C-alpha positions in Angstrom: -84.7 -161.1 -88.6 -83.7 -160.1 -85.1 -85.4 -161.7 -82.2 -86.7 -158.5 -80.7 -88.4 -157.6 -84.0 -90.1 -161.0 -84.2 -91.2 -160.7 -80.6 -92.6 -157.2 -81.2 -94.5 -158.3 -84.2 -96.2 -161.1 -82.1 -97.0 -158.7 -79.3 -98.4 -156.2 -81.7 -100.7 -158.8 -83.3 -101.9 -160.1 -79.9 -102.6 -156.6 -78.7 -104.5 -155.7 -81.9 -106.6 -158.9 -81.7 -107.4 -158.7 -78.0 -108.3 -155.0 -78.0 -109.6 -154.7 -81.6 -107.0 -151.9 -81.8 -106.3 -149.7 -84.8 -102.8 -149.3 -86.3 -102.7 -145.9 -84.7 -103.8 -147.2 -81.3 -101.2 -150.0 -81.3 -98.5 -147.6 -82.4 -99.3 -145.3 -79.6 -99.4 -148.1 -77.0 -96.0 -149.5 -78.1 -94.5 -146.1 -78.8 -93.5 -146.9 -82.3 -94.6 -145.5 -85.7 -97.7 -146.5 -87.6 -95.5 -147.6 -90.5 -93.6 -150.0 -88.2 -96.9 -151.5 -86.9 -98.2 -151.9 -90.4 -95.0 -153.5 -91.7 -94.7 -155.9 -88.7 -98.3 -157.1 -89.1 -98.5 -157.3 -92.9 -95.0 -158.4 -93.9 -92.9 -159.7 -91.0 -95.5 -161.6 -89.1 -96.4 -163.8 -92.1 -93.0 -165.5 -91.9 -93.2 -165.9 -88.1 -96.8 -167.0 -87.4 -99.2 -167.0 -90.5 -102.3 -167.8 -88.5 -101.8 -164.9 -86.1 -101.0 -162.6 -89.0 -104.3 -163.6 -90.6 -106.3 -162.8 -87.5 -104.6 -159.5 -87.0 -105.1 -158.5 -90.6 -108.8 -159.3 -90.3 -109.1 -156.9 -87.3 -107.2 -154.2 -89.2 -109.4 -154.7 -92.3 -112.6 -154.3 -90.1 -111.2 -151.2 -88.5 -110.4 -149.8 -92.0 -113.9 -150.5 -93.2 -115.3 -148.7 -90.1 -113.0 -145.7 -90.0 -115.3 -143.4 -92.0 -118.0 -144.0 -89.3 -115.7 -143.2 -86.4 -114.5 -140.0 -88.3 -118.1 -138.9 -88.7 -118.9 -139.5 -85.0 -115.8 -137.6 -83.9 -116.8 -134.6 -86.1 -120.3 -134.8 -84.7 -119.0 -134.8 -81.1 -116.7 -131.9 -81.9 -119.4 -129.7 -83.2 -121.9 -130.7 -80.5 -119.4 -129.6 -77.8 -118.9 -126.3 -79.6 -122.6 -125.7 -79.7 -123.0 -126.4 -75.9 -120.3 -123.8 -75.2 -122.1 -121.2 -77.2 -125.5 -121.8 -75.5 
């Protein structure tokens, strides 16, 4: 594996852990695709730093478990803003 890919995987994991970031948020921050973030964290990082990979996966799993709540809150906010415009 190329050095810059290994370095990117470590940076991604550290960013995700420190900021409790989602895959989408990390992808946006590093200007890469969600698929690349996911592959770096779930596959590549295991061979580089297994303990860091485990921590990052835990954050991503927590985010995955909470995503339906965030989606509901976003929808609520959307319709509340529409209602205030109509009043």
